[in-house]
N, C-alpha and C positions, 0 to 999 in steps of 0.2 A: 547201528547204522554208521557208515563211514562217510564223512563229508570231505569234499576236496575244494580247495580254493586255488584257482589258476591265476597267475600273474605274469604278464608278458614283460620281459626285461631284456636288456642287452648284457652279454657277458663278453669278456675279453679273453682270448686264448693266445698265449704267448708261444711262438714257435721255439723249437729246441735251443736255438742260438739267440733267442730274444732280439732278433733283428727288427721286426715289425710287430705291431699288435693287430689282430684281426677282430673286427667287430661282428658279432653274430647275434641275431635275434633268437631268443630262447623262451621256453615256458617252464614253470615249476609248479608243483602241486603241494599243498599243505594238507596232508591226510591225517585226520584226527579220529580216534575211536571214541565210543561212548564213555570209556574210562579215562578219556583225556590223554591217551598215549599218542605220540606223534611218530610217524614213519620217517626215518632219515637214513641216508646211505653214507657209509664211511668210505672215503676215497683215500687210497694209499699210493701216492705217486712214487715213481722209482727214486726220485731225489726230493727230499723235503719232508715236512711233517704231514701227518694224516689230518684230514678235515672232514666235516660232516656237511651234507648237502641234501636238500629236498629232492625227491624224484622228479625227473623231467629231462629236458634236453633241447636240442636245436630245432628251430623252425626251418623247414625245407622250402626253398623257392617262394612261391606265392601261397603256400599252405596257410590256412586259417589257424590262429592260435589254439582254438578249441580242438581242431582236428589233430594238430601236432601233439597236444597234451594226451589225447586218447591214444595216439600211436606210441608215444614214448612210454606211457604207463603199461601198454600191452607188451612192449619189449622188455 
């Protein structure tokens, strides 16, 4: 059985020229298998080092965090 823990958080996204920071509400899921394996996504930006992140993404408009997490995991 896979369990998921959703946590609402704010992430900062820097524009290409780093002029301003944009605050965006987001959700992430911690997905753990019965064997205690964790699902992570590796992000490889065009410039900079790779990093690992839990699956999830931004909350759209007045979307509920739970609905946003379901949508993001389906994508």
